[in-house]
NULO-12526 format. One record per atom (N, C-alpha, C): y, z, x. Coordinates in steps of 0.02 Angstrom, whole numbers, padded with zeros to 5 digits, always signed. Atoms other than C-alpha are relative to their C-alpha. Layout:
BEGIN
YZX ...
This chain:
BEGIN
+00012+00065-00033 +01671-00100-00438 -00057-00036-00035 +00050+00039+00036 +01575-00238-00527 -00028-00056+00044 +00017+00056-00044 +01534-00343-00374 -00073-00021-00007 +00070+00019+00008 +01345-00337-00396 -00010-00041-00063 +00008+00037+00063 +01355-00390-00578 +00033-00069+00004 -00036+00064-00004 +01482-00526-00539 -00036-00051+00043 +00035+00048-00043 +01383-00603-00396 -00068-00019-00027 +00063+00018+00031 +01222-00597-00495 +00008-00054-00053 -00013+00050+00051 +01303-00706-00628 +00002-00070+00031 -00001+00070-00022 +01291-00896-00617 +00060-00033-00033 -00060+00032+00026 +01459-00982-00635 +00022-00057+00045 -00013+00058-00043 +01479-01158-00566 +00062-00036-00024 -00060+00037+00020 +01631-01273-00569 -00010-00038-00066 +00005+00032+00065 +01658-01329-00748 -00044+00037-00050 +00041-00041+00045 +01535-01202-00818 +00002+00072+00024 -00011-00069-00021 +01607-01033-00776 -00012+00051-00056 +00005-00042+00060 +01565-00964-00949 -00033+00068+00011 +00030-00066-00008 +01445-00825-00896 +00045+00050+00036 -00047-00044-00037 +01573-00754-00773 +00059+00016-00044 -00058-00011+00043 +01718-00777-00893 -00015+00049-00056 +00018-00044+00056 +01627-00690-01035 -00009+00072+00024 +00008-00068-00028 +01580-00542-00924 +00068+00032+00012 -00066-00026-00016 +01760-00522-00865 +00038+00016-00065 -00035-00011+00064 +01828-00540-01042 -00021+00067-00031 +00024-00062+00029 +01719-00396-01102 +00027+00061+00037 -00024-00056-00040 +01781-00286-00960 +00075+00014-00008 -00073-00009+00001 +01967-00315-00986 +00033-00010-00068 -00029+00020+00065 +01991-00365-01169 +00041+00056-00033 -00037-00056+00032 +02051-00191-01221 +00052+00030+00046 -00047-00028-00049 +02160-00162-01068 +00066-00037+00003 -00058+00043-00010 +02285-00305-01075 +00039-00009-00065 -00042+00013+00058 +02430-00346-01190 -00020-00065-00035 +00018+00066+00027 +02367-00523-01213 -00054-00030+00045 +00052+00033-00040 +02214-00622-01158 -00022-00063-00036 +00020+00063+00031 +02164-00802-01187 -00034-00045+00052 +00031+00052-00042 +02063-00948-01119 +00038-00064-00013 -00033+00064+00010 +02148-01114-01088 -00051-00057-00002 +00045+00056+00011 +02076-01289-01109 -00044-00018+00060 +00041+00018-00058 +02012-01308-00931 -00051+00054+00017 +00049-00054-00011 +01920-01141-00935 +00026+00060+00036 -00029-00061-00030 +02040-01019-00851 +00000+00057-00051 -00011-00059+00041 +02043-00842-00919 +00065+00032+00023 -00067-00025-00017 +02222-00777-00924 +00014+00063-00039 -00018-00065+00030 +02270-00596-00956 +00072+00016+00018 -00071-00014-00011 +02450-00538-00975 +00015+00073-00016 -00029-00066+00013 +02530-00367-00959 +00076-00006+00005 -00072+00011+00004 +02711-00373-01014 +00039+00064+00016 -00041-00057-00020 +02849-00261-00948 +00048+00021-00055 -00043-00018+00055 +02950-00264-01110 +00073-00017+00010 -00069+00019-00014 +03108-00334-01032 +00015-00069-00029 -00021+00067+00021 +03209-00482-01093 +00006-00045+00061 +00001+00048-00056 +03188-00636-00981 -00028+00031+00064 +00028-00034-00058 +03072-00546-00862 -00021-00048+00055 +00031+00037-00054 +03015-00605-00693 -00075-00003-00014 +00072+00008+00011 +02835-00667-00690 -00037-00004+00066 +00043+00001-00059 +02703-00631-00558 -00070-00018-00022 +00068+00022+00015 +02536-00719-00560 -00045+00020+00058 +00051-00017-00050 +02384-00649-00468 -00064-00036-00022 +00057+00041+00021 +02232-00762-00465 -00059+00006+00048 +00062+00004-00037 +02052-00773-00408 -00045-00049-00038 +00040+00049+00036 +01926-00909-00447 -00069+00026-00018 +00063-00022+00027 +01770-00882-00550 -00059-00041+00025 +00055+00045-00016 +01667-01030-00491 -00028+00011+00070 +00034-00004-00064 +01544-01036-00347 -00025-00069+00020 +00030+00063-00022 +01477-01178-00241 -00069-00006-00030 +00063+00010+00034 +01324-01256-00319 -00024-00071+00012 +00029+00066-00004 +01218-01412-00338 -00005-00028-00071 +00015+00028+00065 +01193-01535-00480 -00050-00057+00008 +00056+00046-00003 +01045-01646-00519 +00023-00072-00015 -00021+00070+00007 +01072-01833-00495 -00058-00048-00013 +00058+00044+00009 +00895-01903-00503 -00063+00041-00003 +00067-00030+00002 +00716-01855-00547 -00048-00054+00025 +00044+00051-00029 +00589-01947-00439 -00064-00006-00040 +00064+00011+00035 +00424-02017-00500 -00049+00055+00016 +00044-00055-00019 +00338-01874-00408 +00022+00067-00030 -00023-00061+00032 +00440-01745-00506 +00047+00043+00042 -00048-00036-00041 +00561-01694-00369 +00071-00015-00025 -00068+00007+00023 +00746-01669-00404 +00046-00016+00058 -00052+00016-00049 +00879-01757-00301 +00066+00029-00026 -00060-00036+00020 +01049-01676-00301 +00060-00017+00044 -00061+00002-00038 +01229-01678-00245 +00032+00069-00002 -00030-00066-00004 +01345-01533-00206 +00062+00006-00043 -00062-00019+00033 +01482-01447-00305 +00036+00048+00046 -00033-00041-00051 +01600-01384-00171 -00029-00015+00068 +00020+00014-00069 +01583-01386+00017 -00058+00042+00023 +00060-00035-00022 +01407-01340+00071 -00028-00035+00062 +00031+00026-00060 +01335-01364+00245 -00074-00010-00014 +00070+00014+00017 +01166-01449+00220 -00049+00040+00044 +00045-00037-00044 +01094-01350+00366 -00021+00067-00030 +00018-00065+00030 +01092-01192+00257 -00047-00008-00060 +00034+00011+00063 +00994-01273+00116 -00077-00001+00003 +00072+00010-00003 +00817-01306+00177 -00038+00065-00013 +00044-00056+00018 +00686-01189+00100 +00034+00055-00041 -00035-00051+00041 +00816-01094-00003 -00023-00003-00073 +00017-00003+00071 +00772-01036-00178 +00061-00015-00043 -00054+00016+00046 +00876-01102-00322 -00024+00010-00072 +00013-00003+00072 +00887-01084-00511 +00034-00061-00031 -00024+00065+00026 +00908-01247-00607 +00013+00005-00075 -00017+00006+00071 +00998-01270-00774 +00008+00066-00036 -00012-00059+00041 +01035-01150-00915 -00062+00044-00006 +00062-00038+00006 +00852-01099-00921 -00020+00034+00065 +00013-00031-00066 +00858-01045-00737 -00070-00014+00024 +00065+00022-00025 +00705-01145-00686 -00003+00013+00075 +00006-00015-00072 +00644-01085-00516 -00017-00062+00039 +00014+00056-00044 +00645-01209-00375 +00013+00018+00072 -00010-00009-00072 +00643-01225-00186 +00025-00066+00029 -00027+00060-00032 +00746-01346-00083 -00045-00020+00058 +00046+00023-00051 +00632-01451+00025 +00026-00059+00039 -00014+00059-00041 +00638-01583+00161 -00065-00019+00034 +00060+00021-00035 +00511-01681+00260 -00018+00050+00055 +00021-00048-00050 +00409-01561+00368 +00008-00028+00070 -00016+00023-00067 +00448-01568+00553 -00058-00037+00032 +00057+00034-00031 +00270-01620+00600 -00012-00070-00030 +00004+00067+00029 +00291-01773+00488 +00059-00043+00019 -00059+00038-00019 +00458-01824+00560 -00013-00043+00062 +00003+00042-00059 +00475-01967+00682 +00040+00033+00056 -00035-00029-00056 +00536-01924+00856 +00075-00010-00006 -00071+00015+00007 +00703-02006+00815 +00034+00045-00053 -00028-00041+00053 +00723-01891+00664 +00011+00073+00022 -00004-00069-00023 +00699-01728+00759 +00063+00010+00041 -00059-00017-00040 +00851-01643+00832 +00065-00022-00031 -00062+00019+00033 +00976-01725+00715 +00007+00041-00064 -00012-00038+00060 +01056-01640+00568 -00031-00032-00061 +00029+00025+00062 +00976-01655+00397 +00054-00025-00046 -00048+00029+00047 +01070-01770+00280 -00017+00021-00071 +00009-00022+00069 +01095-01726+00098 -00053-00042-00037 +00047+00044+00035 +00995-01877+00039 -00073+00012+00020 +00068-00016-00020 +00843-01811+00132 -00028+00061-00035 +00020-00062+00033 +00837-01652+00029 -00018-00012-00073 +00020+00003+00070 +00760-01621-00141 -00017+00071-00023 +00020-00065+00028 +00720-01476-00258 -00070-00008-00030 +00069-00001+00024 +00537-01439-00293 -00005+00054-00053 +00008-00049+00054 +00511-01356-00463 -00073+00008-00021 +00071-00006+00015 +00323-01370-00458 -00026-00048-00052 +00021+00050+00049 +00314-01521-00573 -00047-00051+00032 +00048+00048-00027 +00169-01642-00551 +00025-00071+00000 -00027+00067+00003 +00269-01795-00598 +00067+00001-00038 -00066+00006+00032 +00433-01858-00674 -00001+00024-00072 +00004-00018+00071 +00375-01835-00853 +00000+00075-00009 +00003-00073+00006 +00334-01651-00826 +00067+00031+00020 -00064-00027-00022 +00497-01620-00732 +00053-00009-00054 -00050+00015+00051 +00598-01700-00873 -00006+00046-00060 +00007-00049+00054 +00528-01571-00994 +00041+00063+00013 -00034-00061-00020 +00620-01437-00897 +00072-00011+00023 -00064+00013-00032 +00769-01521-00814 +00028-00066-00023 -00034+00062+00018 +00897-01654-00861 +00049-00019+00054 -00051+00022-00047 +01013-01759-00756 +00066+00035-00017 -00063-00035+00011 +01178-01668-00733 -00007+00075-00004 +00009-00073-00002 +01100-01495-00739 +00024+00026+00068 -00023-00031-00062 +01173-01377-00609 -00056+00043+00029 +00046-00046-00033 +01077-01272-00484 +00041+00049+00042 -00034-00052-00039 +01134-01109-00405 -00049+00033+00047 +00043-00037-00046 +01069-01008-00260 -00032+00060-00035 +00037-00057+00026 +00938-00879-00306 +00000+00053+00054 -00011-00048-00055 +00999-00735-00198 +00026+00065-00029 -00020-00064+00029 +01013-00550-00238 +00053+00036+00041 -00050-00043-00031 +01152-00428-00199 -00036+00055+00039 +00032-00051-00042 +01103-00313-00054 +00055+00034+00042 -00042-00037-00046 +01198-00175+00037 -00044+00019+00060 +00042-00010-00059 +01139-00159+00216 +00042+00019+00061 -00032-00012-00065 +01179-00103+00393 +00059+00048-00005 -00060-00042-00005 +01347-00028+00435 +00052-00021-00052 -00048+00010+00054 +01432-00043+00265 +00011-00074-00017 -00005+00071+00016 +01395-00229+00236 -00030-00015-00068 +00027+00026+00063 +01362-00324+00075 -00020-00072+00010 +00024+00069-00001 +01257-00483+00063 -00011-00023-00071 +00010+00028+00067 +01261-00593-00092 +00021-00073+00000 -00029+00066+00012 +01293-00767-00156 +00067+00011-00035 -00060+00001+00042 +01462-00807-00234 +00050+00056+00015 -00053-00047-00019 +01561-00673-00141 +00067-00037-00001 -00057+00046+00009 +01683-00820-00136 -00004-00027-00071 -00053-00047-00008 +01770-00776-00247 -00006+00056-00051 +00008-00055+00046 +01695-00639-00353 +00032+00064+00026 -00037-00057-00026 +01777-00515-00234 +00070+00002-00029 -00066+00004+00029 +01945-00576-00297 -00001+00017-00074 +00006-00016+00071 +01887-00568-00478 -00007+00075-00011 +00011-00072+00008 +01832-00388-00454 +00066+00038+00007 -00065-00033-00008 +02005-00338-00392 +00044-00013-00061 -00040+00016+00060 +02088-00428-00539 -00020+00043-00059 +00023-00044+00054 +01981-00327-00659 +00033+00069+00007 -00033-00064-00012 +02054-00170-00578 +00073-00001-00021 -00072+00006+00016 +02230-00235-00609 +00013-00006-00075 -00009+00017+00071 +02200-00266-00794 +00035+00053-00041 -00033-00053+00039 +02266-00098-00854 +00064+00025+00034 -00061-00020-00036 +02416-00092-00737 +00061-00037-00026 -00063+00030+00021 +02597-00124-00787 +00051+00010+00056 -00050-00002-00052 +02740-00162-00670 +00068-00018-00029 -00068+00014+00022 +02926-00201-00678 +00011-00075-00010 -00001+00072+00013 +02887-00383-00720 -00062-00017-00041 +00059+00021+00037 +02764-00479-00827 -00054-00021+00049 +00056+00013-00046 +02596-00484-00739 -00051-00046-00034 +00050+00048+00024 +02481-00634-00764 -00060+00003+00047 +00063-00001-00038 +02302-00610-00707 -00039-00062-00019 +00031+00065+00015 +02221-00781-00694 -00066-00007+00038 +00067+00013-00027 +02035-00802-00667 -00011-00075-00006 -00004+00073+00003 +02034-00985-00621 -00068-00034-00001 +00059+00043+00003 +01906-01122-00652 +00006-00057+00051 +00004+00062-00039 +01851-01266-00540 +00041+00001+00065 -00034-00001-00065 +01928-01207-00376 -00039-00039+00051 +00042+00031-00051 +01780-01270-00275 -00001-00076-00004 +00001+00073+00008 +01801-01447-00341 +00070-00029-00010 -00066+00030+00001 +01987-01476-00320 +00057+00043-00025 -00054-00047+00019 +02089-01320-00367 +00028-00017-00069 -00023+00028+00064 +02099-01388-00544 +00027+00053-00048 -00023-00052+00046 +02111-01229-00645 +00066+00031+00021 -00062-00030-00025 +02247-01157-00534 +00060-00045-00014 -00055+00047+00012 +02352-01313-00552 +00022+00003-00073 -00016-00003+00072 +02343-01305-00742 +00035+00066-00016 -00029-00066+00016 +02381-01118-00748 +00070+00007+00028 -00066-00008-00031 +02528-01125-00628 +00052-00040-00039 -00047+00041+00037 +02610-01266-00725 +00014+00029-00069 -00010-00030+00066 +02586-01172-00888 +00043+00063+00005 -00035-00064-00006 +02652-01004-00826 +00066-00005+00036 -00059+00006-00044 +02781-01059-00696 +00024+00068+00025 -00019-00067-00023 +02782-00889-00611 +00052-00002+00055 -00048-00006-00054 +02913-00828-00490 -00034+00011+00068 +00037-00015-00061 +02781-00775-00364 -00074+00001-00017 +00073-00001+00011 +02592-00795-00344 -00035+00032+00059 +00045-00030-00050 +02466-00689-00251 -00070-00025-00014 +00068+00025+00005 +02298-00772-00221 -00047+00048+00037 +00049-00045-00031 +02149-00657-00187 -00063-00040+00013 +00052+00047-00020 +02012-00745-00091 -00047+00030+00053 +00040-00014-00060 +01881-00744+00046 +00018-00053+00051 -00012+00050-00052 +01895-00834+00212 -00054+00006+00053 +00053+00002-00050 +01779-00882+00354 +00009+00055+00052 +00001-00052-00051 +01732-00746+00477 -00047-00024+00056 +00038+00033-00054 +01672-00805+00648 -00026+00047+00054 +00025-00045-00052 +01625-00647+00744 -00076+00007-00005 +00073+00003+00004 +01443-00698+00751 -00029-00022+00067 +00033+00016-00062 +01316-00730+00887 +00013-00072+00022 -00009+00067-00027 +01355-00877+00999 +00069-00029-00007 -00069+00023+00009 +01538-00893+00951 +00045+00037+00050 -00046-00029-00049 +01666-00865+01089 +00057+00036-00037 -00051-00040+00033 +01795-00732+01045 +00065-00039-00010 -00061+00039+00008 +01936-00857+01071 -00003-00046-00062 +00008+00043+00059 +01865-00956+00924 -00006+00039-00065 +00003-00040+00061 +01864-00810+00802 +00059-00018-00045 -00052+00009+00051 +01960-00844+00642 +00022+00068-00027 -00010-00070+00020 +01942-00668+00573 -00061+00039+00024 +00057-00041-00022 +01828-00522+00615 -00017+00051-00055 +00023-00051+00047 +01724-00406+00506 +00026+00068+00022 -00024-00066-00015 +01800-00234+00494 +00072+00002+00025 -00069+00003-00024 +01972-00293+00549 +00052+00009-00054 -00046-00008+00055 +02047-00270+00377 +00009-00064-00040 -00014+00059+00041 +02112-00390+00245 +00034-00053+00043 -00028+00055-00040 +02157-00561+00316 +00061-00030-00034 -00061+00033+00024 +02332-00632+00295 +00008-00066+00037 -00004+00067-00029 +02368-00816+00327 +00072-00024+00008 -00064+00033-00010 +02517-00906+00401 +00000-00068-00035 +00006+00068+00028 +02453-01076+00343 -00074-00018-00003 +00067+00029-00001 +02296-01174+00301 +00007-00075-00011 -00002+00073+00006 +02251-01356+00268 +00040-00025-00059 -00035+00020+00061 +02340-01356+00100 +00068+00034-00010 -00058-00041+00015 +02478-01225+00109 +00032+00028+00063 -00038-00038-00050 +02615-01158+00221 +00030+00059-00038 -00017-00059+00039 +02639-00980+00161 +00069+00028+00017 -00067-00027-00007 +02805-00891+00136 +00003+00052+00056 -00009-00048-00054 +02857-00805+00298 +00033+00064-00025 -00035-00057+00028 +02972-00691+00199 -00048+00048-00035 +00047-00042+00036 +02832-00628+00088 -00051+00029+00048 +00048-00024-00049 +02711-00615+00233 +00027+00060+00038 -00033-00056-00034 +02835-00502+00322 +00001+00062-00044 -00001-00057+00046 +02854-00393+00167 -00069+00032-00008 +00068-00026+00009 +02666-00377+00147 -00022+00040+00060 +00020-00038-00060 +02639-00323+00326 +00036+00067+00004 -00037-00063+00001 +02774-00191+00306 -00032+00050-00048 +00034-00044+00048 +02684-00122+00153 -00065+00024+00029 +00063-00019-00031 +02519-00123+00246 +00011+00055+00052 -00016-00050-00051 +02597-00025+00389 +00021+00066-00032 -00025-00060+00035 +02682+00097+00269 -00057+00043-00025 +00056-00036+00030 +02516+00143+00188 -00062+00002+00045 +00055+00000-00049 +02407+00124+00344 -00061-00038-00026 +00054+00043+00025 +02305-00015+00264 -00017-00051+00055 +00017+00046-00054 +02208-00114+00396 +00006-00074-00021 -00007+00071+00013 +02252-00299+00405 -00005-00039+00065 +00004+00044-00057 +02232-00446+00522 +00028-00067-00020 -00024+00068+00014 +02303-00621+00536 -00056-00050+00014 +00047+00054-00011 +02190-00771+00515 +00026-00045+00055 -00022+00034-00060 +02196-00864+00679 -00012-00076+00000 +00008+00072+00006 +02153-01038+00617 +00034-00024-00065 -00031+00028+00061 +02226-01155+00484 -00051-00041-00038 +00052+00036+00036 +02059-01220+00422 -00006+00024-00072 +00013-00020+00068 +02009-01217+00240 +00060-00006-00047 -00052+00001+00051 +02112-01198+00083 -00024+00039-00061 +00017-00039+00059 +02116-01112-00086 +00048-00019-00056 -00041+00016+00058 +02204-01110-00254 +00075-00006+00015 -00071+00004-00019 +02372-01087-00167 +00022-00072+00012 -00018+00069-00015 +02365-01270-00117 +00027-00038-00060 -00025+00032+00061 +02391-01325-00297 +00058+00040-00029 -00050-00043+00031 +02498-01177-00352 +00069-00009+00031 -00066-00002-00031 +02638-01183-00224 +00040-00064-00008 -00034+00064+00013 +02679-01364-00267 +00019-00009-00073 -00014+00005+00072 +02696-01330-00454 +00070+00025-00017 -00064-00025+00028 +02855-01303-00556 +00057-00002+00050 -00054+00007-00048 +02969-01364-00418 -00009+00041+00063 +00014-00041-00059 +02887-01249-00290 -00001+00073-00017 +00009-00071+00016 +02821-01072-00306 -00017+00038+00064 +00016-00042-00058 +02823-00937-00173 -00071+00028-00010 +00071-00017+00006 +02639-00904-00138 -00025+00032+00064 +00032-00032-00058 +02537-00793-00023 -00073+00012-00017 +00071-00013+00011 +02351-00761+00001 -00022+00060+00040 +00036-00053-00034 +02251-00607+00045 -00074-00016-00005 +00070+00020-00001 +02070-00637+00097 -00045+00053+00031 +00052-00042-00031 +01912-00541+00136 -00039-00043+00049 +00040+00037-00048 +01831-00603+00298 -00073-00002-00021 +00067+00010+00027 +01661-00675+00252 -00043-00041+00048 +00048+00037-00041 +01517-00722+00365 -00044-00044-00044 +00048+00045+00033 +01405-00868+00315 +00025-00021-00069 -00032+00017+00064 +01526-00919+00178 -00030-00065-00028 +00028+00058+00036 +01468-01048+00049 -00074-00008+00014 +00072+00001-00010 +01287-01002+00080 -00033+00049-00049 +00033-00049+00045 +01155-00903-00017 +00009+00072+00024 -00004-00067-00029 +01187-00755+00098 +00066+00013+00034 -00065-00018-00027 +01372-00727+00121 +00003+00075+00012 -00001-00071-00020 +01415-00561+00203 +00073+00023+00009 -00065-00031-00010 +01569-00450+00193 -00009+00073+00019 -00001-00071-00016 +01615-00277+00256 +00038+00036-00056 -00031-00037+00055 +01657-00150+00120 +00072+00021+00016 -00067-00024-00018 +01808-00085+00215 +00052-00055-00005 -00047+00056+00007 +01888-00258+00218 +00015-00014-00073 -00007+00008+00073 +01858-00275+00031 +00046+00054-00028 -00042-00055+00023 +01936-00104+00001 +00073-00010+00023 -00067+00011-00026 +02085-00151+00110 +00037-00052-00042 -00032+00050+00043 +02119-00307+00004 +00019+00031-00068 -00013-00032+00065 +02107-00204-00156 +00063+00045+00006 -00055-00048-00007 +02227-00070-00092 +00066-00035+00015 -00063+00034-00018 +02354-00188-00014 +00027-00041-00058 -00025+00039+00057 +02363-00299-00168 +00034+00045-00050 -00030-00046+00048 +02399-00149-00280 +00066+00027+00027 -00061-00028-00029 +02526-00072-00162 +00056-00052+00004 -00052+00051-00005 +02616-00236-00135 +00028-00018-00069 -00024+00016+00067 +02625-00273-00322 +00046+00055-00026 -00044-00055+00019 +02706-00102-00344 +00069-00006+00033 -00062+00001-00039 +02839-00142-00214 +00028-00070+00010 -00021+00069-00010 +02859-00331-00225 +00074-00009-00017 -00071+00014+00011 +03039-00393-00211 +00007-00070-00029 -00006+00065+00035 +03077-00530-00337 +00074-00021-00005 
């Protein structure tokens, strides 16, 4: 398992190079073919040796939610926008690393004792936030940072409690980790392992890859929101930690194949692999672009339930991660094409 190394890496939409290079080194000698396409996807192929073979694509995205610098103030503070969906309430006082040089910074906002009465009690807007890199003025800040530089959360991988993992970028380095495991496996069809780029900013890499490969079937490995936290009524749970890998009927972008979903649940039962159904249709993933490509592609998603998703401290349960790994392998061995 390379999850610690993968989550420690910084790979933002459009600049996934550090993650891609790490993965390439791990799988380059295991696959029949490996290449990078123009948008930044890393694609590995294991061929079955048959004439006119069926093609199965398994994908996970390399990029993580992040920030990018839009302005440097006269006082030397950095204004920013988001890359991917980030709740601004998780940002205040968080540590970040800015640009290729990984300049240390802290996200700040006006202190509560300086706020007007009308400002207290309302949510913090993105335009009220800034990154403090300790610069005395704009000129000093510009020596270290440029407009368009990205910033990532500065958050370490930690194992804690009852078999939990905390890290940034678990979405979707968990999927990447499973794909690395698949790199030396061969099946009765051509297997395409696609580490996609720019999922968080519009599913762009997946769209390019699906149109290039035109697979017969696609399995997306992902994370999904987990709501079994303090203050949330059980009826509002989407998934629960420790309940197994999450399978989806539908989300905001995709209606998943009922036929394949039935087959997957039968495999899970056969091998006693814990699974659960996601009880909401919120969110989306690479499947949203894939299933509409090449005249329509049968697509399914397996997800690891994740607390505090898209934050510096996302949390998963190891057993759910293991369940996704095991079910994906078993299903690929028994998939009906």
